[in-house]
C-alpha positions in Angstrom: 0.0 0.0 0.0 1.6 3.2 -1.1 0.9 6.5 -3.0 3.3 7.7 -5.6 3.5 11.0 -7.5 5.9 12.0 -10.3 6.3 15.7 -11.0 8.8 15.7 -13.8 11.8 13.8 -15.2 15.1 15.2 -16.7 18.2 13.4 -17.9 21.6 14.3 -16.5 20.6 16.1 -13.3 21.8 15.5 -9.7 19.1 14.1 -7.4 18.8 13.8 -3.6 16.8 11.0 -2.1 15.6 11.1 1.5 12.6 10.1 3.7 10.9 11.4 6.8 8.2 10.2 9.1 4.8 11.8 9.6 3.7 10.9 13.1 0.0 10.5 13.8 0.5 9.1 17.3 3.5 8.5 19.5 4.1 4.9 20.6 2.6 5.4 24.1 -0.7 6.7 22.6 -1.2 3.8 20.2 -4.2 2.5 22.1 -6.1 5.6 21.0 -5.4 5.0 17.3 -8.4 5.5 15.0 -6.5 5.8 11.8 -3.3 4.0 10.9 -4.2 0.9 12.8 -2.0 -2.2 12.4 1.6 -3.2 12.5 2.4 -1.8 9.1 2.0 1.8 10.4 4.2 1.2 13.5 7.6 2.6 12.5 10.9 3.6 14.0 12.9 6.8 13.4 16.5 5.9 14.1 17.8 9.5 14.2 15.4 10.4 17.0 15.4 6.9 18.5 11.5 6.9 18.6 8.8 4.6 17.7 5.6 6.1 16.1 2.4 5.3 14.4 2.0 7.0 11.0 3.4 7.1 7.5 6.7 7.8 5.8 7.3 10.1 2.9 10.1 9.1 0.5 11.1 12.0 -1.7 13.5 12.7 -4.6 14.4 16.3 -5.1 16.8 18.0 -7.5 19.9 19.9 -6.5 18.0 23.1 -5.6 15.3 21.3 -3.6 12.5 21.1 -6.1 10.5 17.9 -5.6 10.8 15.4 -8.5 9.0 12.4 -7.1 7.5 11.3 -3.8 6.0 8.1 -2.4 3.9 7.7 0.8 4.2 4.4 2.5 3.2 2.9 5.9 5.5 3.8 8.8 7.2 0.3 8.9 8.5 0.6 5.3 12.2 1.1 5.1 13.9 3.5 2.7 15.4 0.6 0.8 12.0 -1.1 0.2 10.4 2.1 -1.1 
């Protein structure tokens, strides 16, 4: 389950790939979850050392920061899988 959007494509440019999490709930509030239920939405942000319930946005931008493509996946999806 994911959503993908492509804005434009150009040959020979430099691209930057990154992902970030969008928290709907923190781990200790998971019992209140009404949206994003299930293990696939339970993710981990290594840089913050935090578990969360929500989604991840995987994005490709050009060298000046203009989005080229993005993909929205459940929180448990790693950047390699997306």
